[in-house]
C-alpha positions as CSV (number, residue, x, y, z in Angstrom):
1,M,95.6,104.7,75.5
2,R,98.6,104.6,73.2
3,S,97.2,107.5,71.0
4,F,96.6,109.6,74.2
5,N,100.2,109.0,75.4
6,A,101.5,110.0,72.0
7,A,99.4,113.2,72.0
8,L,100.5,114.0,75.6
9,A,104.2,113.5,74.6
10,N,103.7,115.8,71.7
11,E,102.1,118.5,73.9
12,V,104.9,118.2,76.5
13,F,107.5,118.5,73.8
14,K,105.9,121.7,72.3
15,M,105.6,123.2,75.8
16,T,109.3,122.6,76.6
17,R,110.3,124.1,73.2
18,K,108.6,127.3,74.2
19,K,110.9,127.4,77.3
20,K,108.1,128.1,79.8
21,P,109.5,125.7,82.4
22,V,112.8,127.6,82.2
23,L,111.1,130.9,82.7
24,I,109.1,129.6,85.6
25,L,112.3,128.3,87.2
26,I,114.2,131.6,86.8
27,L,111.4,133.6,88.3
28,S,111.0,131.1,91.1
29,V,114.7,131.4,91.9
30,V,114.3,135.2,91.9
31,S,111.3,135.0,94.3
32,I,113.2,132.7,96.6
33,A,116.2,135.0,96.6
34,M,114.0,138.0,97.4
35,V,112.3,136.2,100.3
36,L,115.7,135.0,101.6
37,L,117.2,138.5,101.5
38,I,114.2,139.9,103.4
39,I,114.5,137.2,106.1
40,L,118.2,137.8,106.5
41,A,117.7,141.5,106.7
42,L,115.1,141.1,109.4
43,R,117.0,138.4,111.3
44,G,116.7,139.1,115.0
45,G,117.9,136.0,116.9
46,L,118.3,132.2,116.8
47,G,114.7,131.6,118.0
48,I,113.2,133.8,115.3
49,M,115.6,132.4,112.8
50,G,114.7,128.8,113.5
51,S,111.0,129.6,113.1
52,T,111.6,131.5,109.9
53,A,113.7,128.7,108.4
54,A,111.0,126.1,109.0
55,S,108.3,128.3,107.4
56,F,110.5,129.5,104.5
57,P,109.2,127.0,101.9
58,I,105.6,127.8,102.9
59,T,106.3,131.5,102.5
60,V,107.7,130.9,99.1
61,L,104.7,128.8,98.1
62,S,102.3,131.5,99.2
63,I,104.1,134.0,96.9
64,V,104.5,131.9,93.8
65,T,100.9,130.5,93.9
66,N,99.5,134.0,94.0
67,T,101.8,135.5,91.4
68,I,104.0,133.5,89.1
69,L,102.3,130.1,88.8
70,P,98.7,131.4,88.0
71,F,100.3,133.8,85.4
72,F,102.2,131.0,83.6
73,T,99.4,128.5,83.9
74,T,97.2,130.9,82.1
75,L,99.8,131.5,79.4
76,A,100.4,127.8,79.0
77,V,96.6,127.2,78.4
78,I,96.4,130.1,76.0
79,D,99.3,128.8,74.0
80,A,97.9,125.3,73.9
81,F,94.5,126.4,72.5
82,T,94.2,130.0,71.3
83,G,97.8,130.2,70.2
84,E,97.6,127.1,68.1
85,F,94.4,128.2,66.5
86,S,95.9,131.6,65.7
87,A,99.1,130.1,64.3
88,D,97.0,127.6,62.3
89,T,99.0,124.7,63.8
90,M,95.9,123.1,65.4
91,K,95.3,121.4,62.0
92,I,98.3,119.2,62.6
93,C,97.0,117.9,65.9
94,I,93.5,117.3,64.5
95,A,94.8,115.6,61.4
96,K,96.5,112.8,63.5
97,P,94.5,109.6,64.3
98,V,93.5,110.9,67.7
99,T,90.0,112.0,68.8
100,R,89.5,115.6,69.8
101,L,88.6,114.5,73.3
102,K,92.1,112.9,73.7
103,I,93.7,116.0,72.2
104,Y,91.9,118.2,74.7
105,L,92.8,115.9,77.6
106,A,96.4,115.8,76.5
107,K,96.7,119.5,76.3
108,L,95.2,120.0,79.8
109,A,97.4,117.1,81.1
110,S,100.5,118.7,79.8
111,V,99.6,121.9,81.6
112,G,99.1,119.8,84.7
113,L,102.5,118.3,84.4
114,L,104.0,121.7,84.0
115,I,102.3,122.8,87.2
116,L,103.5,119.7,89.1
117,A,107.1,120.1,87.8
118,S,107.2,123.8,88.7
119,L,105.9,123.2,92.2
120,L,108.4,120.4,92.8
121,A,111.3,122.5,91.6
122,V,110.3,125.4,93.8
123,M,109.8,123.0,96.8
124,I,113.3,121.5,96.3
125,L,114.9,124.9,96.0
126,S,113.2,126.4,99.0
127,M,113.9,123.4,101.2
128,A,117.5,123.5,100.1
129,V,117.7,127.2,101.2
130,S,116.1,126.3,104.6
131,L,118.6,123.5,105.2
132,L,121.8,125.0,103.7
133,V,121.4,128.7,104.2
134,L,119.1,129.1,107.1
135,R,120.6,126.0,108.7
136,L,117.4,124.2,109.7
137,T,117.6,120.8,111.2
138,P,115.0,118.8,109.2
139,T,112.5,116.5,110.8
140,L,110.2,113.9,109.1
141,A,107.1,116.0,110.2
142,W,108.6,119.1,108.5
143,I,109.4,117.3,105.3
144,T,105.9,115.7,105.2
145,S,104.1,118.9,105.8
146,I,106.0,120.8,103.1
147,L,105.5,117.9,100.6
148,A,101.8,117.9,101.4
149,A,101.4,121.6,101.0
150,Y,103.1,121.7,97.6
151,L,101.3,118.6,96.2
152,A,98.0,119.9,97.4
153,T,98.6,123.1,95.4
154,V,98.6,121.2,92.1
155,W,94.8,120.7,92.2
156,P,93.8,124.3,92.6
157,L,96.2,125.4,89.9
158,F,94.9,122.7,87.6
159,T,91.3,123.8,88.3
160,L,92.4,127.3,87.2
161,A,93.8,125.8,84.0
162,V,90.6,124.0,83.2
163,I,88.6,127.2,83.7
164,V,90.9,129.3,81.5
165,A,90.6,126.6,78.7
166,W,87.0,127.6,78.2
167,P,87.6,131.2,77.1
168,A,90.8,130.1,75.3
169,N,88.5,128.1,73.0
170,V,85.9,130.8,72.7
171,L,87.9,133.9,71.9
172,K,90.3,134.1,68.9
173,S,92.7,136.6,70.4
174,S,95.4,135.3,72.8
175,A,95.7,138.8,74.3
176,G,91.9,139.0,74.7
177,V,91.9,135.7,76.7
178,F,94.8,136.8,78.8
179,F,93.3,140.1,79.8
180,L,89.9,138.6,80.4
181,S,91.4,136.0,82.6
182,L,93.4,138.7,84.5
183,L,90.3,140.8,85.0
184,A,88.3,137.8,86.2
185,F,91.1,136.8,88.6
186,L,91.3,140.3,90.1
187,F,87.5,140.6,90.3
188,L,87.1,137.3,92.1
189,R,89.9,138.2,94.5
190,V,88.1,141.4,95.4
191,L,84.7,139.7,95.5
192,A,86.2,137.1,98.0
193,L,87.1,139.9,100.3
194,V,83.7,141.5,100.1
195,V,81.6,138.4,100.2
196,T,83.5,136.2,102.6
197,P,81.1,133.2,102.6
198,L,82.0,132.7,98.9
199,A,85.7,132.8,99.4
200,G,86.0,129.1,100.1
201,L,84.3,128.2,96.8
202,M,86.1,130.5,94.3
203,A,89.0,129.1,92.2
204,T,91.2,132.1,93.0
205,S,90.7,131.8,96.8
206,L,91.3,128.0,96.6
207,L,94.9,128.7,95.7
208,D,95.4,128.7,99.5
209,W,94.0,125.2,99.8
210,Y,97.4,123.9,101.0
211,K,96.8,125.7,104.3
212,L,94.2,123.2,105.2
213,W,96.6,120.3,104.6
214,I,99.2,121.6,107.0
215,A,96.7,122.8,109.7
216,R,96.7,120.9,113.0
217,P,94.2,119.3,113.3
218,V,93.3,119.0,109.6
219,P,89.8,120.4,109.1
220,I,88.4,117.4,107.2
221,G,85.0,118.9,106.6
222,T,86.3,122.2,105.1
223,L,88.9,120.3,103.1
224,L,86.3,118.0,101.6
225,R,83.9,120.8,100.8
226,Q,86.6,122.8,99.0
227,W,87.7,119.7,97.1
228,L,84.1,119.2,95.9
229,A,83.9,122.8,94.9
230,Q,87.0,122.4,92.8
231,M,85.7,119.2,91.2
232,A,82.4,120.9,90.4
233,Q,84.3,123.7,88.6
234,I,86.5,121.3,86.8
235,L,83.5,119.3,85.5
236,I,81.5,122.3,84.5
237,F,84.3,124.2,82.7
238,F,85.8,121.0,81.2
239,A,82.4,120.4,79.6
240,L,82.0,124.0,78.4
241,G,85.6,124.1,77.0
242,F,85.5,120.8,75.3
243,M,82.1,121.4,73.6
244,R,83.6,124.6,72.2
245,F,86.8,122.9,71.2
246,D,84.9,120.0,69.5
247,R,82.8,122.3,67.5
248,R,85.4,124.9,66.5
249,D,86.3,125.1,62.9
250,L,90.0,125.0,61.9
């Protein structure tokens, strides 16, 4: 366990040095500001304003989970695998007294922590805007629902990270992995619109999983089914990605 913690700390340190968390925060602030400006421009009365203030963090979440966060999650995974192989720095990780499995887990865990930190930062900022700018009176139910929505989004984004880790260990070009992931993302988005029964099983469509957590009543059956779909994809692509990582020559 100590070796895994050391590997994880090393991966988190490398990620922070590349300043991806800062870029995510900057773009998130820009997104929040744009949504706020649109809301203020369309402001039509106290009733509408109160409703908009309460849903503001969810609106922001919907935007960042379909644009900024998948983009940076993909880039973080590419940097952790393809980027290090291309830069010939993976040898340093492998040379340490840590198994390849722990290295692979540490890299994915570091991406997971980046996702969690990014979502918490966006949540805090968007809630602050609702309270301070839109003058919402907070309630425990509102805080709980917002927290549930943001925390629930961690899992679909992490599922996406595990999926991208497979081509990131197969292809040798970072640009190739990125464009392949982008094309696959767009293709699955379109496919979900055409073949609607599959929408609830695709990783790209599951980015809206948070909607089930804040629905009233919570659709337990659908929520469980989509969680199992995510777990299946994580297990399959983790196995595929790690097998390739374990056999890849340095």
